[in-house]
N, C-alpha and C positions, 0 to 999 in steps of 0.2 A: 881335731884336725892335725895333720902332720905338719912339721915345721918346714914348709916350702915357701919360697918367695911369694909375697902377696899377689903379684901380678899373675904368676902361674896359676895360683888357686882361683883368682878372679876369672881368668879365661876358662878354666874348667867349669866353674859354676855358671858362667855366662852361656857356655855351650849347652849345659844341661837345661837351664831355664828356657833357652830358645828351642829346645826339643830336638837337637841334632845329635846323632851318633858321631863318633870321631871320624868315621869314614865319610858320612854325609857332609860334615863341615869341611873336611879336607878337600873334597871335590868342589865345594862352593868357593873355597879360598884359593884353589889352584896349588895346594901344597900336599905333601904326602900324609897319610894317616899316621905314619911313624913319627913325623915331625910333631903332629898334634899330641900324640902320646908322650913323646919326649919332653915337650913343653909342659904338659900337665903334670908330669912326674918330676919336673925340675931337673931333668938331665940335659936340657937344652935351654939356652938363653933366648928370651923373646927379643926380636929385633923390632925396630921402628917400622920396617916394611911389613912385618907380620901384624903388628898392632894396627897399621893402616888398613890392612885387608879385613881384620875383624871389625874395625870401625865402620868401614863402608858396607860390608855385607850385612852386619847385624844392626846397622843404623844406630850406632852409639858414638857419641863424640869422643875424639881422641883424648880430650882433657879428662873425661870420665874414666877412661882406661888408665891414663897416666896417674890418676889419683892413687892407684894400687901399685905403681911401679917403683915407688921409693921404699926404702927400708929404714927402720928405726935406728939401727946401730950407727954411731958416729954422727947423728943429727943433733943440732942444737935443741935445747929444751923447748923453745918456742915451736918447733916443727914437730916434735914428738906427739903432741896432742892430736894433730891431724892423722898421723900414721897409726896411732893407737885406735882412733875411731875407725879407720879403714880396716884394721885387723878385726875389730869387734863386728863390723858389718859383715865381713866374710864368715865369721863364726856363726852368726845368726842365719845367714843364707845357707850355710852348710847343714844346719839343723833342719831346715825346711825344704831342702832341694828336692827336685824331682829325681826319680831313680833313673839310672842309665841302663837301658836294656842291653847295651853292649857290655861285655865283660871289660872292665877297665884294665889296661895294661900298665900297671904301676909297679 
């Protein structure tokens, strides 16, 4: 897995697991396909507004999405365990993810 923020990777994998192409999800969320592509490639930051759209459309709680929104660097030791687990979860999901029929623009 490339070193991208956990939330960007989580949104990419969530899209794949839900069976959406970037274009289909962009249409459902009311944003551009290029925005989805830039978020998934970590060239664009994820806003709370975009997270809310993912949450509502894909019926996943915001708290579940926010689990992946924090980064390990500069975190106290007590919080690092949670973040390490989030990173490991994404690595496992990456290994078993469905294939994206659309060529990814990363």
